[in-house]
C-alpha positions in Angstrom: 11.0 17.7 7.0 9.7 18.0 3.6 10.0 15.4 0.8 12.5 17.5 -1.0 14.6 18.0 2.1 15.2 14.2 2.3 17.2 14.2 -0.9 18.9 17.7 -1.0 18.8 19.6 2.4 19.8 23.2 2.6 19.6 23.9 -1.1 21.2 27.1 -2.5 18.4 27.5 -5.1 14.8 26.1 -5.0 11.8 26.3 -7.3 8.4 24.6 -6.6 5.4 24.8 -8.8 2.1 22.9 -8.6 -0.8 21.8 -10.9 -4.2 20.3 -10.3 -4.5 17.3 -12.8 -7.8 15.9 -13.8 -6.8 12.3 -13.3 -6.2 9.8 -10.6 -2.6 9.4 -9.0 -1.8 6.2 -11.0 -2.6 7.9 -14.3 -0.7 11.0 -13.4 2.3 8.9 -12.2 2.4 6.9 -15.4 2.3 10.1 -17.4 5.7 11.2 -15.9 7.2 8.3 -18.0 5.1 8.7 -20.9 4.8 12.4 -21.6 6.3 13.3 -24.9 9.0 15.9 -24.5 10.0 16.2 -28.2 7.1 18.7 -29.0 8.6 21.1 -26.4 11.3 23.1 -27.6 13.4 23.3 -24.4 12.9 19.8 -23.4 13.2 18.5 -26.9 16.6 20.2 -27.2 17.7 18.4 -24.0 16.5 15.2 -25.5 18.2 15.8 -28.8 21.6 15.9 -27.0 21.2 12.2 -26.4 20.8 11.5 -30.2 23.1 14.2 -31.4 25.3 11.8 -33.4 22.4 10.3 -35.1 20.8 13.9 -36.0 24.3 14.9 -37.4 24.3 11.8 -39.6 20.8 12.5 -40.9 19.1 9.6 -39.2 15.5 9.8 -38.1 15.2 9.9 -34.4 12.1 8.7 -32.5 10.3 11.0 -30.1 11.6 11.2 -26.6 9.6 10.5 -23.5 10.0 12.4 -20.1 10.9 9.2 -18.4 13.9 8.9 -20.8 14.9 12.4 -20.3 15.2 11.7 -16.5 17.2 8.7 -17.2 20.7 7.7 -17.3 21.4 8.8 -20.9 21.4 12.4 -19.7 23.2 11.5 -16.4 20.2 11.6 -14.1 20.2 9.0 -11.3 17.0 7.5 -9.8 16.8 8.5 -6.1 13.3 7.3 -5.2 10.4 5.8 -6.8 7.2 5.1 -4.9 4.3 4.7 -7.2 2.0 6.6 -7.4 3.0 9.1 -4.8 6.8 10.0 -5.5 9.5 10.2 -8.0 12.8 11.7 -7.5 15.8 12.0 -9.9 19.2 13.6 -9.2 21.9 15.2 -11.4 25.5 16.2 -10.7 27.3 18.7 -12.9 30.6 20.7 -13.1 29.5 24.3 -12.8 32.4 26.3 -14.4 32.7 28.6 -17.3 35.6 26.6 -18.6 34.6 23.1 -17.7 31.0 22.0 -17.7 29.7 18.6 -17.9 27.6 15.8 -16.2 29.2 13.4 -13.6 27.8 9.8 -14.0 27.1 8.4 -10.6 25.4 5.4 -9.1 22.3 6.3 -7.1 23.9 5.5 -3.9 26.8 7.9 -4.5 24.6 10.9 -4.9 24.0 12.0 -1.5 27.7 11.8 -0.4 29.2 13.5 -3.5 31.2 16.5 -2.3 33.8 17.2 -5.0 34.4 20.9 -5.3 33.3 22.7 -8.3 30.1 20.9 -8.9 26.3 21.6 -8.5 23.9 18.8 -7.3 20.3 19.0 -8.5 17.1 17.1 -7.7 13.9 16.9 -9.5 11.1 15.8 -7.2 7.5 14.9 -8.3 5.2 14.4 -5.6 1.6 13.4 -6.0 -1.4 13.9 -3.6 -4.7 12.5 -4.2 -7.8 14.7 -3.9 -11.2 14.0 -2.5 -12.8 14.4 -6.0 -10.4 11.7 -7.7 -7.9 14.5 -9.1 -4.3 14.8 -8.2 -2.3 17.5 -6.9 1.0 17.3 -8.7 4.1 19.1 -7.3 7.4 19.7 -9.1 10.3 20.7 -6.9 13.7 21.5 -8.5 16.7 22.2 -6.0 20.3 22.9 -6.6 23.2 23.0 -4.2 26.9 23.7 -4.6 29.5 21.5 -3.3 31.8 24.3 -2.2 31.7 27.9 -1.3 33.4 29.2 -4.5 30.9 27.3 -6.6 28.0 28.5 -4.4 29.0 32.1 -4.9 29.0 31.6 -8.7 25.6 29.9 -8.6 24.1 32.6 -6.4 25.7 35.3 -8.7 23.8 33.9 -11.8 20.5 33.0 -9.9 18.9 36.0 -11.9 19.2 33.6 -14.9 19.1 30.3 -13.2 15.7 30.8 -11.2 13.5 32.0 -14.1 14.9 29.0 -16.2 14.2 26.6 -13.4 10.8 27.9 -12.9 10.0 27.6 -16.7 11.3 24.1 -16.5 9.1 23.1 -13.6 6.0 24.6 -15.4 6.8 22.7 -18.7 7.4 19.5 -16.9 3.9 19.9 -15.1 2.1 21.0 -18.2 3.5 18.0 -20.2 2.5 15.5 -17.5 -0.9 17.1 -17.0 -1.7 16.9 -20.7 -0.6 13.2 -21.0 -2.6 12.3 -17.9 -5.8 14.0 -18.9 -5.5 12.8 -22.3 -6.2 9.2 -21.1 -8.7 10.0 -18.4 -12.3 10.7 -17.9 -11.4 14.3 -17.3 -10.6 15.0 -20.9 -14.0 16.7 -21.4 -13.3 19.1 -18.8 -9.9 19.7 -19.8 -11.2 20.6 -23.4 -13.8 22.9 -21.9 -11.4 25.7 -21.9 -10.9 26.3 -18.2 -7.5 27.7 -18.5 -7.5 29.1 -15.0 -8.5 25.9 -13.3 -5.3 25.4 -11.3 -5.7 28.9 -9.8 -9.4 28.8 -9.2 -9.4 25.5 -7.5 -6.5 26.3 -5.3 -8.8 26.9 -2.4 -10.4 23.5 -2.7 -7.3 21.4 -2.6 -6.9 18.7 0.1 -4.0 19.5 2.3 -3.8 16.1 4.0 
């Protein structure tokens, strides 16, 4: 059983992306909390929903961190935290053209939640140390409907949902990688312009 299967088995949709981070697992794990999402258009919009009343009032809003985006303000629930190897957050939302919104849950209620008309989503960050001191960072986003009608709707719209989920995974990984490498000894290599490093080094990753 994979790590993601522990929290949302039999998903209707799943997207997995990986990135090789030029930093140790501890630095990479810390970067999940500290990465600034405000500079990213998509994630910045999501963070802006939290402060929408302040923005409408013309107040200045401080930049949001990824750890906050994955927090309770947007309705996420922490499902697992095992520094520096694993972090999992879950989200439950109503999935209807006429009634959409986030369901606020306690962490212990996520696994058993089965009210029809909803989609359960997990975001899993797993970190694997490499022999050269780097970190293989994986982001796994999964979604599962709570009933057959909602599942049919979700699958009918997967041509839009899957590309969006894949883009979300990539942006999350890029932000964490940037944050982790900015404070590591690998910064010089990151600034060297090896934009294909994740792909070129794929054959050298430690599988164990």
